[in-house]
DSSP file (Angstrom, degrees, kcal/mol; ACC not computed):
  #  RESIDUE AA STRUCTURE BP1 BP2  ACC     N-H-->O    O-->H-N    N-H-->O    O-->H-N    TCO  KAPPA ALPHA  PHI   PSI    X-CA   Y-CA   Z-CA
    1    1 A M              0   0    0      0, 0.0     8,-0.0     0, 0.0     0, 0.0   0.000 360.0 360.0 360.0 138.8   63.4  168.0   93.0
    2    2 A K        -     0   0    0      0, 0.0     8,-2.0     0, 0.0     9,-0.2  -0.865 360.0-134.3-102.3 118.7   61.5  167.0   90.0
    3    3 A P  B     -A    9   0A   0      0, 0.0     6,-0.2     0, 0.0     2,-0.1  -0.400  15.8-139.1 -70.5 147.5   57.7  166.4   90.5
    4    4 A T    >   -     0   0    0      4,-2.8     3,-1.7    -2,-0.1     6,-0.0  -0.433  33.6 -94.9 -93.3 176.4   56.2  163.3   88.9
    5    5 A T  T 3  S+     0   0    0      1,-0.3    -1,-0.1    -2,-0.1     0, 0.0   0.778 125.6  56.7 -65.1 -25.7   52.8  163.3   87.2
    6    6 A A  T 3  S-     0   0    0      2,-0.1    -1,-0.3     1,-0.0     3,-0.1   0.427 120.7-107.4 -85.4   2.2   51.2  162.1   90.5
    7    7 A G  S <  S+     0   0    0     -3,-1.7     2,-0.2     1,-0.3    -2,-0.1   0.513  81.3 124.7  85.9   4.4   52.6  165.1   92.4
    8    8 A H  S    S-     0   0    0      1,-0.1    -4,-2.8     2,-0.0    -1,-0.3  -0.644  70.0-101.4 -95.4 155.1   55.2  163.0   94.2
    9    9 A Q  B >   -A    3   0A   0     -2,-0.2     3,-1.1    -6,-0.2    -1,-0.1  -0.565  22.1-140.9 -74.9 136.7   58.9  163.7   94.2
   10   10 A S  T 3  S+     0   0    0     -8,-2.0    -1,-0.1    -2,-0.3    -2,-0.0   0.665  99.1  55.3 -73.6 -16.0   60.8  161.4   91.8
   11   11 A N  T 3  S+     0   0    0     -9,-0.2    -1,-0.3     2,-0.0    -2,-0.1   0.044  71.3 143.9-105.9  26.5   63.7  161.1   94.2
   12   12 A R    <   -     0   0    0     -3,-1.1     2,-0.1     1,-0.1    -4,-0.0  -0.503  47.8-128.8 -66.1 125.0   61.6  159.9   97.2
   13   13 A P        -     0   0    0      0, 0.0     2,-0.8     0, 0.0    -1,-0.1  -0.415   4.5-136.9 -80.2 152.1   63.8  157.3   99.0
   14   14 A A    >   -     0   0    0      1,-0.1     3,-1.1    -2,-0.1    -2,-0.0  -0.925  22.4-168.6 -98.7 104.3   62.9  153.8  100.1
   15   15 A L  T 3  S+     0   0    0     -2,-0.8     3,-0.3     1,-0.3    -1,-0.1   0.626  78.9  51.3 -77.4 -13.1   64.4  153.8  103.6
   16   16 A S  T 3  S+     0   0    0      1,-0.2    -1,-0.3    81,-0.1     6,-0.1  -0.038  71.7 116.2-111.3  31.4   64.1  150.1  104.2
   17   17 A A    <   +     0   0    0     -3,-1.1     2,-0.8    82,-0.1    -1,-0.2   0.734  46.2  95.1 -74.2 -22.8   65.7  148.9  101.0
   18   18 A D     >  -     0   0    0     80,-0.3     4,-2.4    -3,-0.3     5,-0.2  -0.598  61.8-160.5 -75.2 109.9   68.7  147.2  102.7
   19   19 A K  H  > S+     0   0    0     -2,-0.8     4,-2.4     1,-0.2    -1,-0.2   0.838  87.5  53.1 -62.0 -36.5   67.5  143.6  103.0
   20   20 A S  H  > S+     0   0    0      2,-0.2     4,-2.2     1,-0.2    -1,-0.2   0.929 111.0  45.6 -66.1 -46.0   70.0  142.7  105.8
   21   21 A N  H  > S+     0   0    0      1,-0.2     4,-2.5     2,-0.2    -2,-0.2   0.906 113.5  50.7 -62.0 -41.6   68.9  145.6  108.0
   22   22 A L  H  X S+     0   0    0     -4,-2.4     4,-2.7     2,-0.2    -2,-0.2   0.896 109.1  50.5 -65.5 -39.9   65.3  144.7  107.3
   23   23 A R  H  X S+     0   0    0     -4,-2.4     4,-2.4     2,-0.2    -1,-0.2   0.925 112.4  47.0 -63.5 -44.7   65.8  141.1  108.2
   24   24 A E  H  X S+     0   0    0     -4,-2.2     4,-2.2     2,-0.2    -2,-0.2   0.914 114.2  47.4 -62.5 -43.2   67.5  142.1  111.5
   25   25 A A  H  X S+     0   0    0     -4,-2.5     4,-2.5     2,-0.2    -2,-0.2   0.913 111.8  50.0 -65.2 -42.8   64.8  144.5  112.3
   26   26 A T  H  X S+     0   0    0     -4,-2.7     4,-2.3     1,-0.2    -2,-0.2   0.903 110.8  49.5 -63.9 -41.2   62.1  142.0  111.5
   27   27 A D  H  X S+     0   0    0     -4,-2.4     4,-2.1     2,-0.2    -1,-0.2   0.904 111.0  50.2 -62.8 -41.6   63.8  139.4  113.7
   28   28 A A  H  X S+     0   0    0     -4,-2.2     4,-2.2     1,-0.2    -2,-0.2   0.907 111.1  48.2 -64.0 -41.9   64.0  141.9  116.6
   29   29 A V  H  X S+     0   0    0     -4,-2.5     4,-2.8     2,-0.2    -1,-0.2   0.902 109.1  53.8 -65.5 -40.6   60.3  142.8  116.2
   30   30 A A  H  X S+     0   0    0     -4,-2.3     4,-1.9     2,-0.2    -2,-0.2   0.913 109.9  47.2 -61.1 -42.3   59.4  139.1  116.2
   31   31 A R  H  X S+     0   0    0     -4,-2.1     4,-1.7     2,-0.2    -1,-0.2   0.909 112.3  50.2 -65.0 -40.7   61.3  138.5  119.5
   32   32 A F  H  X S+     0   0    0     -4,-2.2     4,-2.4     1,-0.2    -2,-0.2   0.917 108.7  51.5 -62.6 -43.4   59.6  141.6  121.0
   33   33 A V  H  X S+     0   0    0     -4,-2.8     4,-2.7     1,-0.2    -1,-0.2   0.860 105.9  55.6 -64.1 -35.4   56.1  140.4  119.9
   34   34 A E  H  X S+     0   0    0     -4,-1.9     4,-2.5     2,-0.2    -1,-0.2   0.898 108.6  48.3 -61.5 -39.4   56.9  137.1  121.6
   35   35 A E  H  X S+     0   0    0     -4,-1.7     4,-2.7     2,-0.2    -2,-0.2   0.900 110.5  50.7 -67.1 -41.0   57.6  139.0  124.8
   36   36 A L  H  X S+     0   0    0     -4,-2.4     4,-2.4     2,-0.2    -2,-0.2   0.935 112.1  47.7 -59.6 -45.2   54.4  141.0  124.5
   37   37 A Q  H  X S+     0   0    0     -4,-2.7     4,-3.1     2,-0.2    -2,-0.2   0.928 112.6  47.6 -62.9 -46.0   52.4  137.7  124.0
   38   38 A A  H  X S+     0   0    0     -4,-2.5     4,-2.1     1,-0.2    -1,-0.2   0.912 112.0  50.7 -62.3 -42.5   54.1  136.0  127.0
   39   39 A G  H  <>S+     0   0    0     -4,-2.7     5,-2.8     2,-0.2     4,-0.4   0.896 113.8  44.7 -62.1 -40.4   53.4  139.1  129.1
   40   40 A W  H ><5S+     0   0    0     -4,-2.4     3,-1.1     3,-0.2    -2,-0.2   0.946 112.7  50.4 -67.9 -47.7   49.8  139.2  128.1
   41   41 A D  H 3<5S+     0   0    0     -4,-3.1    -2,-0.2     1,-0.3    -1,-0.2   0.837 120.6  35.3 -60.5 -34.2   49.3  135.4  128.5
   42   42 A H  T 3<5S-     0   0    0     -4,-2.1    -1,-0.3    -5,-0.2    -2,-0.2   0.335 105.5-123.4-102.2   5.1   50.8  135.5  132.0
   43   43 A H  T < 5 +     0   0    0     -3,-1.1     2,-0.5    -4,-0.4    -3,-0.2   0.920  65.6 143.0  51.7  47.4   49.4  138.9  133.0
   44   44 A D    >>< -     0   0    0     -5,-2.8     4,-1.8    -6,-0.2     3,-0.5  -0.916  39.8-173.3-128.7 103.2   53.0  139.9  133.7
   45   45 A A  H 3> S+     0   0    0     -2,-0.5     4,-2.7     1,-0.2    -1,-0.1   0.796  86.7  65.6 -65.5 -28.8   54.2  143.4  132.8
   46   46 A D  H 34 S+     0   0    0      1,-0.2    -1,-0.2     2,-0.2     4,-0.1   0.897 105.9  43.9 -60.8 -37.9   57.8  142.4  133.7
   47   47 A L  H X4 S+     0   0    0     -3,-0.5     3,-1.0     2,-0.2     4,-0.2   0.948 117.6  42.5 -70.0 -49.1   57.8  140.0  130.7
   48   48 A S  H 3< S+     0   0    0     -4,-1.8     3,-0.3     1,-0.2    -2,-0.2   0.809 120.2  42.6 -71.5 -27.7   56.1  142.4  128.2
   49   49 A N  T >< S+     0   0    0     -4,-2.7     3,-2.0    -5,-0.2    -1,-0.2   0.262  78.7 115.4 -99.4  11.6   58.2  145.4  129.3
   50   50 A R  T <  S+     0   0    0     -3,-1.0    -1,-0.2     1,-0.3    -2,-0.1   0.821  83.3  35.7 -53.0 -38.3   61.5  143.5  129.5
   51   51 A H  T 3  S+     0   0    0     -3,-0.3    96,-3.4    -4,-0.2     2,-0.5  -0.110  83.6 127.8-112.8  35.8   63.1  145.5  126.6
   52   52 A F  E <   -b  147   0B   0     -3,-2.0    96,-0.2    94,-0.2    -3,-0.0  -0.807  59.7-123.1 -89.0 130.1   61.6  148.9  127.2
   53   53 A A  E >   -     0   0B   0     94,-2.7     3,-1.5    -2,-0.5    16,-0.2  -0.308  17.9-115.9 -68.8 154.9   64.2  151.6  127.4
   54   54 A T  E 3  S+     0   0B   0      1,-0.3    15,-2.3    14,-0.1    16,-0.4   0.868 117.0  45.0 -56.9 -38.6   64.5  153.8  130.5
   55   55 A D  E 3  S+     0   0B   0     13,-0.2    -1,-0.3    14,-0.1    -2,-0.1  -0.054  83.5 151.7-101.3  32.7   63.6  156.9  128.4
   56   56 A I  E <   -     0   0B   0     -3,-1.5    12,-3.4    91,-0.1     2,-0.4  -0.291  34.1-148.7 -61.1 144.1   60.7  155.3  126.5
   57   57 A I  E     -bC 149  67B   0     91,-1.9    93,-1.7    10,-0.2     2,-0.4  -0.949  19.7-173.1-114.3 142.6   57.9  157.5  125.3
   58   58 A W  E     -bC 150  66B   0      8,-2.5     8,-2.9    -2,-0.4     2,-0.5  -0.989  21.8-156.8-142.2 139.5   54.4  156.0  125.0
   59   59 A G  E     -bC 151  65B   0     91,-2.3    93,-2.5    -2,-0.4     6,-0.2  -0.980  24.3-141.0-115.7 121.8   51.0  157.0  123.8
   60   60 A S    >   -     0   0    0      4,-2.9     3,-1.7    -2,-0.5    -2,-0.0  -0.313  25.0-109.8 -77.8 162.9   48.1  155.1  125.4
   61   61 A P  T 3  S+     0   0    0      0, 0.0    -1,-0.1     0, 0.0    72,-0.0   0.605 119.4  54.7 -67.0  -8.1   45.1  153.9  123.5
   62   62 A F  T 3  S-     0   0    0      2,-0.1    91,-0.1    91,-0.1    -2,-0.0   0.186 125.4 -95.7-111.8  15.7   43.1  156.6  125.3
   63   63 A G  S <  S+     0   0    0     -3,-1.7     2,-0.2    89,-0.3    90,-0.0   0.466  76.7 137.9  92.1   2.3   45.3  159.6  124.4
   64   64 A A        -     0   0    0      1,-0.0    -4,-2.9    -5,-0.0     2,-0.5  -0.560  44.3-141.0 -81.2 146.3   47.6  159.8  127.4
   65   65 A S  E     -C   59   0B   0     -6,-0.2     2,-0.4    -2,-0.2    -6,-0.2  -0.918  15.4-166.5-105.2 133.0   51.3  160.5  127.0
   66   66 A V  E     -C   58   0B   0     -8,-2.9    -8,-2.5    -2,-0.5     2,-0.6  -0.975   4.4-157.6-122.4 133.3   53.6  158.6  129.3
   67   67 A D  E     -C   57   0B   0     -2,-0.4   -10,-0.2   -10,-0.2     4,-0.2  -0.900  54.8  -2.5-119.4 103.8   57.3  159.6  129.6
   68   68 A G  S >> S-     0   0    0    -12,-3.4     4,-2.3    -2,-0.6     3,-0.6   0.111  74.9 -90.9 102.2 149.9   59.8  157.0  130.8
   69   69 A Y  H 3> S+     0   0    0    -15,-2.3     4,-2.9   -16,-0.2    -1,-0.1   0.864 119.0  62.2 -60.3 -40.1   59.8  153.4  132.1
   70   70 A A  H 34 S+     0   0    0    -16,-0.4    -1,-0.2     1,-0.2    -2,-0.1   0.827 112.9  36.7 -60.7 -31.4   59.4  154.5  135.7
   71   71 A E  H <> S+     0   0    0     -3,-0.6     4,-0.7    -4,-0.2    -1,-0.2   0.853 120.8  46.0 -85.0 -38.7   56.0  156.0  134.8
   72   72 A L  H  X S+     0   0    0     -4,-2.3     4,-2.4     1,-0.2     3,-0.4   0.902 101.4  61.8 -74.6 -43.3   54.9  153.4  132.3
   73   73 A H  H  X S+     0   0    0     -4,-2.9     4,-2.7     1,-0.2     5,-0.2   0.897 102.2  49.3 -58.9 -46.4   55.7  150.1  134.0
   74   74 A P  H  > S+     0   0    0      0, 0.0     4,-2.2     0, 0.0    -1,-0.2   0.868 111.0  52.6 -61.5 -33.0   53.4  150.6  137.0
   75   75 A I  H  X S+     0   0    0     -4,-0.7     4,-2.6    -3,-0.4    -2,-0.2   0.949 111.5  45.4 -64.0 -48.5   50.6  151.4  134.6
   76   76 A H  H  X S+     0   0    0     -4,-2.4     4,-2.7     1,-0.2     5,-0.2   0.891 110.8  53.7 -63.3 -39.0   51.2  148.3  132.6
   77   77 A A  H  X S+     0   0    0     -4,-2.7     4,-2.1    -5,-0.2    -1,-0.2   0.929 111.5  45.5 -61.1 -44.3   51.4  146.2  135.8
   78   78 A R  H  X S+     0   0    0     -4,-2.2     4,-1.8     1,-0.2    -2,-0.2   0.916 113.7  48.8 -64.8 -43.4   48.0  147.5  137.0
   79   79 A L  H  X>S+     0   0    0     -4,-2.6     5,-2.0     1,-0.2     4,-0.7   0.881 110.3  51.4 -65.6 -37.8   46.5  146.9  133.6
   80   80 A K  H ><5S+     0   0    0     -4,-2.7     3,-0.8     1,-0.2    -1,-0.2   0.920 109.4  50.2 -65.2 -42.8   47.8  143.4  133.3
   81   81 A R  H 3<5S+     0   0    0     -4,-2.1    -1,-0.2     1,-0.2    -2,-0.2   0.867 115.0  43.3 -62.6 -35.8   46.4  142.5  136.8
   82   82 A S  H 3<5S-     0   0    0     -4,-1.8    -1,-0.2    -5,-0.2    -2,-0.2   0.488 105.4-128.8 -89.7  -2.5   43.0  143.8  135.8
   83   83 A A  T X<5 -     0   0    0     -3,-0.8     3,-2.1    -4,-0.7    -3,-0.2   0.847  37.1-174.5  57.4  36.9   43.1  142.2  132.3
   84   84 A R  T 3 < +     0   0    0     -5,-2.0    -1,-0.2     1,-0.3    45,-0.1  -0.429  68.8  27.9 -62.9 132.4   42.2  145.6  130.7
   85   85 A G  T 3  S-     0   0    0     -2,-0.1    45,-0.8    42,-0.1    -1,-0.3   0.238 134.1 -51.6  97.3 -12.6   41.6  145.1  127.0
   86   86 A G    <   -     0   0    0     -3,-2.1    28,-0.1    43,-0.2     3,-0.1  -0.367  50.0 -97.8 126.0 155.2   40.5  141.4  127.5
   87   87 A N  S    S+     0   0    0     26,-0.2     2,-0.4    -2,-0.1   -44,-0.1   0.858 105.5  30.9 -73.4 -36.3   41.7  138.2  129.1
   88   88 A A  E     +D  113   0B   0     25,-0.8    25,-3.0    -3,-0.1     2,-0.3  -0.943  66.7 168.2-127.7 147.1   43.2  136.7  126.0
   89   89 A S  E     -D  112   0B   0     -2,-0.4     2,-0.4    23,-0.3    23,-0.2  -0.970  24.7-141.2-149.1 161.5   44.8  138.3  122.9
   90   90 A R  E     -D  111   0B   0     21,-2.0    21,-3.0    -2,-0.3     2,-0.4  -0.999  18.2-145.6-127.0 128.0   46.9  137.4  119.9
   91   91 A F  E     -D  110   0B   0     -2,-0.4     2,-0.4    19,-0.2    19,-0.2  -0.788  17.3-173.0 -95.6 135.5   49.7  139.7  118.7
   92   92 A E  E     -D  109   0B   0     17,-2.9    17,-2.9    -2,-0.4     2,-0.5  -0.993  23.7-131.0-131.6 129.2   50.3  140.0  115.0
   93   93 A I  E     +D  108   0B   0     -2,-0.4    15,-0.2    15,-0.2     3,-0.1  -0.688  26.0 177.5 -76.4 124.4   53.1  141.8  113.1
   94   94 A V  E     -     0   0B   0     13,-2.8     2,-0.3    -2,-0.5    14,-0.2   0.863  61.8 -14.9 -93.2 -46.9   51.5  143.9  110.4
   95   95 A S  E     -D  107   0B   0     12,-1.5    12,-2.5     2,-0.0     2,-0.4  -0.987  53.4-160.3-160.5 147.1   54.6  145.6  109.0
   96   96 A V  E     -D  106   0B   0     -2,-0.3     2,-0.3    10,-0.2    10,-0.2  -0.996   7.4-174.0-133.4 139.2   58.2  146.3  109.8
   97   97 A R  E     -D  105   0B   0      8,-2.7     8,-2.5    -2,-0.4     3,-0.1  -0.951  14.0-159.7-127.3 152.1   60.6  148.9  108.4
   98   98 A A  E     +     0   0B   0     -2,-0.3   -80,-0.3     6,-0.2     6,-0.2  -0.743  15.6 172.1-128.6  81.6   64.3  149.4  108.9
   99   99 A P  E    S+     0   0B   0      0, 0.0    -1,-0.1     0, 0.0     5,-0.1   0.651  72.1   5.2 -70.6 -13.6   65.0  153.0  108.0
  100  100 A A  E >  S-D  103   0B   0      3,-0.5     3,-1.8    -3,-0.1     2,-0.0  -0.972  98.5 -73.5-158.6 158.6   68.6  152.8  109.3
  101  101 A P  T 3  S+     0   0    0      0, 0.0     3,-0.1     0, 0.0    39,-0.1  -0.363 121.0  15.7 -57.1 132.9   70.9  150.1  110.7
  102  102 A G  T 3  S+     0   0    0      1,-0.2    38,-2.6   -81,-0.1     2,-0.4   0.656 105.1 107.3  77.7  15.4   69.8  149.3  114.2
  103  103 A V  E <   -DE 100 139B   0     -3,-1.8    -3,-0.5    36,-0.2     2,-0.4  -0.994  42.5-178.5-128.9 131.0   66.4  150.9  113.9
  104  104 A A  E     - E   0 138B   0     34,-2.7    34,-3.1    -2,-0.4     2,-0.5  -0.996   7.7-171.4-128.3 134.6   63.1  149.1  113.5
  105  105 A V  E     +DE  97 137B   0     -8,-2.5    -8,-2.7    -2,-0.4     2,-0.4  -0.996  20.7 178.5-121.8 124.6   59.6  150.7  113.1
  106  106 A A  E     -DE  96 136B   0     30,-2.7    30,-2.9    -2,-0.5     2,-0.5  -0.971  30.3-147.5-136.1 142.3   56.8  148.2  113.4
  107  107 A Q  E     -DE  95 135B   0    -12,-2.5   -13,-2.8    -2,-0.4   -12,-1.5  -0.931  26.6-177.6 -99.6 128.8   53.0  148.1  113.3
  108  108 A V  E     -DE  93 134B   0     26,-2.5    26,-2.8    -2,-0.5     2,-0.4  -0.996  14.2-149.4-131.5 129.3   51.7  145.4  115.6
  109  109 A R  E     -DE  92 133B   0    -17,-2.9   -17,-2.9    -2,-0.4     2,-0.6  -0.822   1.6-157.1 -98.2 134.3   48.0  144.4  116.0
  110  110 A R  E     -DE  91 132B   0     22,-3.2    22,-2.3    -2,-0.4     2,-0.6  -0.963  12.1-159.1-108.0 118.3   46.7  143.1  119.3
  111  111 A V  E     -D   90   0B   0    -21,-3.0   -21,-2.0    -2,-0.6     2,-0.2  -0.870  12.3-136.0-101.1 118.2   43.5  141.1  118.6
  112  112 A A  E     -D   89   0B   0     -2,-0.6     8,-2.7     8,-0.2     2,-0.4  -0.537  22.9-156.3 -72.6 135.6   41.3  140.6  121.7
  113  113 A L  E     -DF  88 119B   0    -25,-3.0   -25,-0.8     6,-0.2   -26,-0.2  -0.893   7.4-131.4-117.4 144.6   40.0  137.1  122.0
  114  114 A G    >   -     0   0    0      4,-3.2     3,-2.3    -2,-0.4     6,-0.1  -0.237  42.0 -89.7 -80.5 177.1   36.9  135.8  123.7
  115  115 A S  T 3  S+     0   0    0      1,-0.3    -1,-0.1     2,-0.1    -2,-0.0   0.724 129.6  58.1 -62.4 -20.7   36.8  132.8  126.1
  116  116 A D  T 3  S-     0   0    0      2,-0.1    -1,-0.3     3,-0.0     3,-0.1   0.420 119.1-111.7 -87.2   1.0   36.2  130.6  123.1
  117  117 A G  S <  S+     0   0    0     -3,-2.3     2,-0.2     1,-0.3    -2,-0.1   0.471  77.0 129.3  83.1   1.7   39.4  131.8  121.4
  118  118 A Q        -     0   0    0      1,-0.1    -4,-3.2    -5,-0.0    -1,-0.3  -0.586  68.8 -90.5 -91.0 153.8   37.5  133.7  118.7
  119  119 A T  B     -F  113   0B   0     -6,-0.2     2,-0.6    -2,-0.2    -6,-0.2  -0.360  35.1-130.1 -61.6 133.2   38.1  137.4  117.8
  120  120 A I        -     0   0    0     -8,-2.7    -8,-0.2    -2,-0.1    11,-0.1  -0.775  29.0-121.1 -83.5 124.7   36.0  139.9  119.7
  121  121 A E        -     0   0    0     -2,-0.6    -1,-0.0     1,-0.1    -8,-0.0  -0.356  35.3 -91.6 -67.2 145.2   34.4  142.2  117.2
  122  122 A P        -     0   0    0      0, 0.0     2,-0.3     0, 0.0    34,-0.2  -0.221  50.4-172.8 -56.7 146.6   35.2  145.9  117.6
  123  123 A S        -     0   0    0     32,-0.4    -3,-0.0     2,-0.1     5,-0.0  -0.941  37.3-133.9-140.1 157.4   32.8  147.9  119.7
  124  124 A H  S    S+     0   0    0     -2,-0.3     2,-0.7    32,-0.1    -1,-0.1   0.522  76.4 110.8 -86.3  -7.4   32.1  151.4  120.7
  125  125 A D    >   -     0   0    0      1,-0.2     3,-1.2     4,-0.1    -2,-0.1  -0.578  56.4-160.7 -72.1 111.6   31.7  150.3  124.3
  126  126 A L  T 3  S+     0   0    0     -2,-0.7    -1,-0.2     1,-0.3     4,-0.1   0.601  88.7  54.2 -72.7 -10.6   34.8  151.8  126.1
  127  127 A T  T 3  S+     0   0    0      2,-0.1    -1,-0.3   -43,-0.0   -42,-0.1   0.536  93.3  91.1 -97.0  -8.2   34.4  149.3  129.0
  128  128 A A  S <  S-     0   0    0     -3,-1.2   -43,-0.1     1,-0.1    -5,-0.1  -0.368  93.0 -83.1 -83.2 163.2   34.5  146.2  126.7
  129  129 A S        -     0   0    0     -2,-0.1     2,-0.3   -45,-0.1   -43,-0.2  -0.358  56.9-168.8 -57.8 145.0   37.5  144.2  125.6
  130  130 A F        -     0   0    0    -45,-0.8     2,-0.2    -8,-0.1   -17,-0.1  -0.980  22.0-134.3-142.8 153.2   39.1  145.8  122.7
  131  131 A S        -     0   0    0     24,-0.5    24,-2.9    -2,-0.3     2,-0.3  -0.617  28.3-166.2 -95.2 163.4   41.7  145.2  120.0
  132  132 A E  E     -EG 110 154B   0    -22,-2.3   -22,-3.2    22,-0.3     2,-0.4  -0.992  21.4-133.9-151.2 157.5   44.4  147.8  119.1
  133  133 A M  E     -EG 109 153B   0     20,-2.9    20,-2.6    -2,-0.3     2,-0.4  -0.939  28.4-165.8-109.5 134.6   47.0  148.7  116.6
  134  134 A A  E     -EG 108 152B   0    -26,-2.8   -26,-2.5    -2,-0.4     2,-0.5  -0.926  15.9-152.5-124.1 148.1   50.3  149.8  117.9
  135  135 A L  E     -EG 107 151B   0     16,-2.2    16,-1.7    -2,-0.4     2,-0.4  -0.986  22.6-173.9-115.4 123.3   53.3  151.5  116.3
  136  136 A Y  E     -EG 106 150B   0    -30,-2.9   -30,-2.7    -2,-0.5     2,-0.5  -0.906  16.4-156.7-120.4 145.9   56.7  150.7  118.0
  137  137 A V  E     -EG 105 149B   0     12,-2.4    11,-2.8    -2,-0.4    12,-1.3  -0.992  15.2-172.2-119.5 124.5   60.2  152.0  117.5
  138  138 A L  E     -EG 104 147B   0    -34,-3.1   -34,-2.7    -2,-0.5     2,-0.4  -0.925   4.4-165.1-117.5 142.7   63.1  149.8  118.5
  139  139 A I  E     -EG 103 146B   0      7,-2.8     7,-3.0    -2,-0.4     2,-0.5  -0.986  17.9-132.3-127.2 135.9   66.7  150.7  118.6
  140  140 A R  E     + G   0 145B   0    -38,-2.6     2,-0.4    -2,-0.4     5,-0.3  -0.782  28.8 175.9 -88.7 125.4   69.7  148.3  118.8
  141  141 A R  E >   - G   0 144B   0      3,-3.3     3,-1.8    -2,-0.5    -2,-0.0  -0.985  69.1 -16.2-132.6 121.6   72.2  149.4  121.5
  142  142 A D  T 3  S-     0   0    0     -2,-0.4    -1,-0.1     1,-0.3     3,-0.1   0.862 130.0 -51.0  52.5  40.6   75.2  147.2  122.3
  143  143 A G  T 3  S+     0   0    0      1,-0.2     2,-0.4   -41,-0.0    -1,-0.3   0.412 119.3 105.3  83.5  -1.7   73.7  144.3  120.6
  144  144 A V  E <   - G   0 141B   0     -3,-1.8    -3,-3.3    -5,-0.0     2,-0.5  -0.925  65.7-133.6-115.0 136.6   70.3  144.5  122.4
  145  145 A W  E     - G   0 140B   0     -2,-0.4     2,-0.4    -5,-0.3    -5,-0.3  -0.773  25.9-170.7 -90.3 128.9   67.1  145.8  120.8
  146  146 A W  E     - G   0 139B   0     -7,-3.0    -7,-2.8    -2,-0.5     2,-0.6  -0.936  24.4-125.8-121.5 140.6   65.2  148.3  123.0
  147  147 A V  E     +bG  52 138B   0    -96,-3.4   -94,-2.7    -2,-0.4    -9,-0.3  -0.764  31.3 170.8 -83.1 122.4   61.7  149.8  122.6
  148  148 A V  E     +     0   0B   0    -11,-2.8   -91,-1.9    -2,-0.6     2,-0.3   0.556  63.2  18.9-109.2 -13.8   62.1  153.5  122.7
  149  149 A A  E     +bG  57 137B   0    -12,-1.3   -12,-2.4   -93,-0.2     2,-0.3  -0.984  56.9 177.1-157.2 146.7   58.5  154.5  121.6
  150  150 A G  E     -bG  58 136B   0    -93,-1.7   -91,-2.3    -2,-0.3     2,-0.4  -0.991   5.9-172.4-148.8 145.5   55.1  153.0  121.4
  151  151 A Q  E     -bG  59 135B   0    -16,-1.7   -16,-2.2    -2,-0.3     2,-0.4  -0.956  10.1-162.3-141.0 119.7   51.7  154.4  120.4
  152  152 A N  E     - G   0 134B   0    -93,-2.5   -89,-0.3    -2,-0.4   -18,-0.2  -0.837   5.7-174.1-105.0 139.6   48.5  152.3  120.8
  153  153 A T  E     - G   0 133B   0    -20,-2.6   -20,-2.9    -2,-0.4   -91,-0.1  -0.993  25.4-124.3-131.6 124.2   45.2  153.0  119.0
  154  154 A P  E     - G   0 132B   0      0, 0.0     2,-0.6     0, 0.0   -22,-0.3  -0.355  21.5-125.6 -66.0 147.4   42.0  151.1  119.8
  155  155 A I        +     0   0    0    -24,-2.9   -24,-0.5    -2,-0.0   -32,-0.4  -0.857  37.2 177.2 -93.9 120.2   40.3  149.4  116.9
  156  156 A R        -     0   0    0     -2,-0.6   -32,-0.1   -34,-0.2   -26,-0.0  -0.752  38.9 -76.2-118.1 164.8   36.7  150.5  116.7
  157  157 A P              0   0    0      0, 0.0    -1,-0.1     0, 0.0   -34,-0.1  -0.254 360.0 360.0 -59.6 150.5   33.9  149.7  114.3
  158  158 A A              0   0    0    -36,-0.1    -3,-0.0    -3,-0.1    -2,-0.0   0.508 360.0 360.0 -64.8 360.0   34.2  151.6  110.9
């Protein structure tokens, strides 16, 4: 490998260069985000977790690791009932990559909203409503896109 002047390798690949794969991945992420939004709006983990794989791995916004749907779903059901993170939120796709056919990697922001529909500013208060950034990995299996990994990070003041 030949180094460039910036210290980067000159043969570094762009893994999401295939426009068709990227379009399919972006469409899959958009459908998933619609499910997240519906699940949040209706406080319904069955809706938001509809396309979570049985062997999903998950990182919570508080540093916990969760292994598998059977462990994750009851946690999400409890959190939805208690409106943890805020009563209202808006999900936004930040970025999507398609490093291989049938693979999507996405950053999705969940913005906590107040009762007036306005964004709740980030806070250091761990009991307050909070926004978060998530990284999701989706895999297409038999024509269906499944979430196989997720990692949430709370958004705090700079």
